[in-house]
C-alpha positions as CSV (number, residue, x, y, z in Angstrom):
1,M,109.1,61.7,-11.9
2,K,106.4,59.2,-10.9
3,K,106.8,57.3,-14.2
4,I,110.6,57.2,-13.8
5,L,110.2,55.9,-10.2
6,A,107.7,53.3,-11.3
7,L,109.9,52.0,-14.0
8,L,112.9,51.8,-11.6
9,V,110.7,49.9,-9.1
10,A,109.6,47.5,-11.9
11,A,113.2,46.9,-12.9
12,A,114.2,46.2,-9.4
13,M,111.3,43.8,-8.9
14,I,112.2,41.9,-12.0
15,F,115.9,41.6,-11.1
16,A,115.0,40.6,-7.6
17,L,112.7,37.8,-8.7
18,G,115.2,35.1,-8.1
19,A,116.0,36.4,-4.6
20,C,112.5,36.2,-3.2
21,G,112.3,34.3,0.1
22,K,116.1,33.8,0.4
23,T,118.2,34.6,3.5
24,G,121.2,36.9,3.8
25,T,123.6,33.9,3.7
26,E,122.4,32.7,0.3
27,E,124.2,33.7,-2.8
28,S,122.6,34.8,-6.1
29,S,124.4,34.6,-9.5
30,A,122.0,37.4,-10.7
31,V,123.8,39.9,-8.6
32,S,126.9,41.6,-10.2
33,G,129.3,44.3,-9.0
34,P,131.3,44.6,-5.8
35,V,130.2,42.3,-3.0
36,S,130.0,43.7,0.5
37,E,131.2,42.0,3.6
38,P,128.7,39.4,4.9
39,A,126.7,40.3,8.0
40,S,127.8,38.7,11.2
41,E,124.5,36.9,11.5
42,P,122.1,35.7,8.8
43,V,119.5,38.3,8.0
44,S,116.1,37.0,6.9
45,E,114.3,38.9,4.2
46,P,110.5,38.6,3.8
47,A,109.3,36.7,0.8
48,C,108.0,38.8,-2.1
49,E,104.3,39.0,-2.3
50,A,103.1,38.1,-5.7
51,V,99.9,39.8,-6.9
52,A,97.4,38.2,-9.3
53,V,96.9,40.7,-12.1
54,R,93.9,40.0,-14.4
55,V,94.4,41.6,-17.8
56,A,91.9,41.8,-20.7
57,S,92.5,43.0,-24.2
58,L,90.8,42.8,-27.6
59,K,91.6,40.4,-30.4
60,G,93.6,42.7,-32.6
61,P,96.4,45.3,-32.3
62,T,95.7,45.9,-28.6
63,S,96.6,42.3,-27.9
64,M,99.2,42.0,-30.6
65,G,101.4,44.5,-28.8
66,L,101.3,42.4,-25.6
67,V,102.1,38.9,-26.9
68,K,105.8,39.0,-25.9
69,F,104.6,40.0,-22.4
70,M,102.1,37.1,-22.5
71,D,104.8,34.7,-23.5
72,Q,107.3,35.8,-20.8
73,S,104.5,35.6,-18.2
74,A,103.6,32.0,-19.3
75,E,107.2,31.1,-18.5
76,G,107.0,32.7,-15.1
77,G,109.3,35.6,-15.9
78,F,107.8,38.1,-13.5
79,V,107.2,38.8,-9.8
80,N,103.5,38.9,-10.2
81,A,101.1,36.4,-11.8
82,Y,99.3,37.6,-14.9
83,E,96.1,36.1,-16.3
84,F,95.5,37.4,-19.8
85,T,92.1,37.3,-21.5
86,V,91.7,38.1,-25.2
87,A,88.1,39.1,-26.0
88,G,86.3,39.5,-29.3
89,S,84.5,42.7,-28.3
90,A,84.6,45.4,-25.7
91,D,81.2,44.3,-24.5
92,E,82.9,41.1,-23.1
93,I,85.3,43.2,-21.1
94,T,83.6,46.3,-19.7
95,P,81.0,44.7,-17.3
96,K,83.7,42.5,-15.7
97,F,86.1,45.5,-15.4
98,I,83.4,47.6,-13.7
99,Q,82.6,44.7,-11.4
100,G,86.3,44.2,-10.5
101,E,86.8,40.9,-12.3
102,F,89.6,42.5,-14.5
103,D,92.3,44.8,-13.1
104,I,93.8,46.2,-16.2
105,V,92.2,46.4,-19.7
106,S,93.0,47.6,-23.1
107,V,89.9,49.2,-24.7
108,P,89.0,51.9,-27.2
109,A,90.2,55.3,-26.1
110,N,86.7,56.8,-25.8
111,L,85.4,53.8,-23.9
112,A,87.9,54.5,-21.2
113,S,86.4,58.0,-20.8
114,V,82.9,56.5,-20.7
115,L,84.0,54.1,-18.0
116,W,85.5,57.0,-16.0
117,N,82.2,58.8,-16.1
118,R,80.2,55.7,-15.4
119,T,82.3,54.7,-12.4
120,E,82.6,58.3,-11.1
121,G,86.4,58.4,-11.5
122,K,87.3,54.8,-10.5
123,V,89.4,54.3,-13.7
124,K,92.9,55.6,-14.6
125,V,94.6,55.4,-18.0
126,L,98.1,54.0,-18.0
127,A,99.1,54.4,-21.6
128,V,98.1,54.8,-25.2
129,N,99.0,51.5,-27.0
130,T,97.7,51.9,-30.5
131,L,97.1,54.8,-32.9
132,G,95.1,54.7,-36.1
133,V,94.4,51.2,-37.4
134,L,91.3,51.8,-39.6
135,Y,91.2,51.5,-43.4
136,I,88.6,51.9,-46.1
137,L,88.6,48.9,-48.4
138,G,86.9,48.7,-51.8
139,K,86.2,46.1,-54.5
140,N,85.4,47.1,-58.1
141,V,84.9,50.7,-56.9
142,Q,87.0,53.9,-57.4
143,I,87.7,55.7,-54.2
144,N,90.5,58.3,-54.2
145,S,89.2,60.6,-51.5
146,V,86.7,60.8,-48.7
147,E,84.3,62.7,-51.1
148,D,84.2,59.5,-53.2
149,L,82.4,57.8,-50.4
150,R,79.3,59.9,-51.1
151,G,76.3,57.7,-51.9
152,K,78.2,54.5,-50.9
153,T,77.2,51.8,-48.4
154,I,80.0,51.1,-45.9
155,Y,80.1,47.9,-43.9
156,A,81.9,48.6,-40.6
157,T,82.5,47.5,-37.1
158,G,83.0,49.5,-33.9
159,K,79.7,51.3,-33.4
160,G,79.7,53.3,-30.2
161,S,83.4,53.5,-30.0
162,T,86.5,55.0,-31.7
163,P,85.7,53.7,-35.2
164,E,82.3,55.2,-35.4
165,Y,83.2,58.6,-34.1
166,G,86.4,58.7,-36.0
167,L,84.7,57.9,-39.3
168,K,81.8,60.3,-38.8
169,K,84.2,63.1,-37.8
170,I,86.3,62.5,-40.9
171,L,83.1,62.5,-43.1
172,E,81.9,65.7,-41.7
173,Q,85.3,67.4,-42.0
174,N,85.1,66.6,-45.7
175,G,81.7,68.0,-46.2
176,L,79.6,64.7,-46.0
177,D,76.7,64.2,-43.7
178,P,77.1,60.7,-42.1
179,D,73.4,60.3,-41.8
180,T,72.3,61.2,-45.3
181,D,75.3,61.1,-47.7
182,V,76.5,57.6,-46.8
183,T,74.9,54.5,-45.5
184,I,76.8,52.8,-42.7
185,E,75.9,49.2,-41.9
186,W,77.3,48.3,-38.5
187,K,78.3,44.7,-37.7
188,S,79.4,43.4,-34.3
189,Q,82.5,41.6,-35.5
190,P,84.9,42.0,-38.4
191,D,84.2,38.4,-39.3
192,E,80.7,39.3,-40.2
193,V,81.9,41.7,-42.9
194,L,83.9,39.2,-44.8
195,P,80.9,37.3,-46.4
196,L,79.4,40.6,-47.5
197,L,82.6,41.6,-49.2
198,K,82.7,38.2,-51.0
199,T,79.2,38.4,-52.3
200,S,79.0,42.1,-53.2
201,E,80.1,43.2,-56.7
202,S,81.1,46.7,-55.5
203,A,81.7,46.5,-51.8
204,V,83.1,49.2,-49.5
205,A,84.1,48.4,-45.9
206,M,85.9,50.0,-42.9
207,L,88.0,47.5,-41.0
208,P,90.9,47.6,-38.6
209,Q,94.1,45.8,-39.0
210,P,94.8,42.8,-39.0
211,Y,91.4,42.1,-40.5
212,V,92.3,44.3,-43.4
213,V,95.0,41.8,-44.4
214,A,92.8,38.8,-43.7
215,A,90.0,40.3,-45.9
216,M,92.3,41.1,-48.8
217,T,93.7,37.6,-48.6
218,N,90.2,36.1,-48.9
219,V,88.4,38.5,-51.3
220,E,89.7,38.8,-54.8
221,G,90.1,42.3,-56.0
222,L,89.7,44.0,-52.6
223,E,92.1,46.9,-52.1
224,I,93.0,49.5,-49.5
225,K,91.5,52.8,-50.7
226,L,92.0,55.2,-47.7
227,S,93.8,55.2,-44.4
228,L,91.6,56.8,-41.8
229,N,94.8,57.7,-39.8
230,D,96.0,59.7,-42.8
231,E,92.6,61.3,-43.4
232,W,92.4,62.3,-39.7
233,N,95.9,63.8,-39.8
234,R,95.0,66.0,-42.7
235,F,93.4,68.3,-40.1
236,P,96.1,69.3,-37.6
237,E,93.6,70.5,-35.1
238,N,92.5,66.8,-34.6
239,G,95.7,65.9,-32.9
240,A,96.7,62.2,-32.8
241,F,94.1,59.6,-33.9
242,I,94.1,57.3,-30.9
243,T,92.5,53.9,-31.2
244,S,93.1,52.2,-27.8
245,V,94.5,52.8,-24.3
246,I,95.4,50.7,-21.4
247,A,93.4,51.4,-18.3
248,V,93.5,50.2,-14.7
249,R,91.0,50.2,-11.8
250,A,92.0,53.1,-9.6
251,E,91.6,51.0,-6.5
252,F,94.0,48.4,-7.8
253,A,96.5,51.1,-8.8
254,A,96.3,52.6,-5.3
255,E,96.7,49.2,-3.5
256,H,99.4,47.7,-5.8
257,P,101.6,50.5,-7.3
258,E,104.6,48.0,-7.6
259,A,102.4,45.6,-9.6
260,V,101.3,48.5,-11.9
261,A,105.0,49.5,-12.3
262,E,106.0,46.0,-13.3
263,F,103.1,45.8,-15.7
264,M,104.0,49.2,-17.3
265,A,107.6,48.2,-17.8
266,A,106.7,44.8,-19.3
267,A,104.0,46.2,-21.5
268,E,106.2,48.9,-22.9
269,A,109.0,46.4,-23.7
270,S,106.5,44.1,-25.3
271,C,105.0,46.8,-27.5
272,N,108.5,47.9,-28.6
273,F,109.4,44.3,-29.4
274,A,106.3,43.9,-31.6
275,V,107.3,47.0,-33.6
276,T,110.9,46.1,-34.1
277,N,110.8,42.3,-34.2
278,V,107.9,41.4,-36.6
279,E,109.3,38.0,-37.6
280,E,109.5,36.8,-34.0
281,T,106.2,38.5,-32.9
282,A,104.0,37.0,-35.7
283,P,104.1,33.4,-34.4
284,L,103.3,34.7,-30.9
285,V,100.3,36.5,-32.2
286,E,99.0,33.2,-33.6
287,Q,99.7,31.4,-30.4
288,Y,98.1,33.9,-28.0
289,V,95.7,35.9,-30.1
290,G,94.6,33.4,-32.7
291,I,95.5,35.4,-35.8
292,K,97.5,33.4,-38.3
293,T,101.2,34.0,-38.5
294,G,101.2,35.0,-42.2
295,V,98.4,37.6,-41.6
296,A,100.1,38.9,-38.5
297,K,103.4,39.3,-40.3
298,Q,101.8,41.5,-42.9
299,A,99.6,43.5,-40.5
300,L,102.0,44.3,-37.7
301,P,103.8,47.1,-39.5
302,K,100.4,48.7,-40.2
303,C,98.9,48.4,-36.7
304,N,100.5,51.6,-35.3
305,I,101.4,49.8,-32.1
306,T,103.0,52.2,-29.6
307,F,103.4,52.9,-25.9
308,I,102.8,56.5,-24.8
309,S,102.6,57.2,-21.1
310,G,103.0,60.0,-18.5
311,A,102.7,63.6,-19.5
312,Q,102.9,62.8,-23.2
313,M,100.0,60.4,-22.9
314,K,98.0,63.0,-21.0
315,E,98.5,65.7,-23.6
316,A,97.7,63.4,-26.6
317,L,94.7,61.7,-25.1
318,S,93.1,64.8,-23.5
319,A,93.3,66.5,-26.9
320,Y,91.8,63.5,-28.7
321,L,88.9,63.2,-26.2
322,G,88.4,67.0,-26.5
323,V,87.9,66.6,-30.3
324,L,85.4,63.8,-29.7
325,F,83.6,65.7,-27.0
326,G,83.2,68.7,-29.3
327,Y,81.8,66.4,-32.0
328,E,79.5,64.3,-29.7
329,P,79.6,64.6,-25.9
330,K,78.1,61.1,-25.4
331,S,81.1,59.6,-27.2
332,V,83.2,60.2,-24.1
333,G,80.5,59.6,-21.6
334,G,79.0,63.1,-21.5
335,A,81.9,64.9,-19.7
336,L,85.6,65.1,-20.2
337,P,87.7,63.4,-17.5
338,D,89.7,65.6,-15.1
339,G,93.4,65.2,-14.3
340,G,92.8,62.2,-12.0
341,F,92.0,60.2,-15.1
342,Y,95.6,60.1,-16.2
343,Y,98.2,57.9,-14.4
344,E,101.4,59.9,-14.3
């Protein structure tokens, strides 16, 4: 019920944008339907109070799903004023989020739980916005199953977040010890992996989209060998493989529920647009995220962009965090969040 009310509030706010600050005697072409009799005296309405909403997301699928929203915001299409920041890593986002310099962030799913623990419950999750986006790539090497990774060196990014724990969980479920049966070389940015793939004769890497497409474009012979999303789903008890979520400062959500409602409605519409309108979304990805249109066009269908909120979000995310907690408690901050973590 809360989600439905929030969406209705957001819709009302968007349609009312043009009417902010007008008096009862003014007409608006945005209003349709029967027109009531005018009041005997002009009725002044208070101007709408715009809220400055500071949003941060990562360079990749978490931002790619929001580019339509970013574009509409740049044109002044909302009641509130949105300031978007696209960061290269979560480390650029989390300190500012904790300090209150960002209001809403899109971060790895497990990191949201870590932040909930670190701030003693001052974080709420609004939605899941991407599912599995990780792939194992190989050049001049035969990999048909997870078992074939035994003895290999894997170049990867995402240490301390969803990629690390997802990969290690999958390795263990297939009988491999992540510490002894494979060598994982962690890099801070996907861009650091590309030179290694170019110079190695038999390279193996784990990368997220859209860096998978970029790497395959630049490294001859590089191929997708495994989808970690598919490998995760081979074990039904794992539930959904969730990459990232959208979280809000609990204080901001309590003080500005209408702003959160507008954000939710706009973000959901933007994510849906990215999934169904790849041709129109790709140029916006280049404009706002800095990923070339050609790469974005190929990567968007493989990014598993979604928007899951409310009870469905709570069910999926709590199950996923439970799997990670059972594997490694510190991956979610040492304790599983309670019901207050989920914005419903």
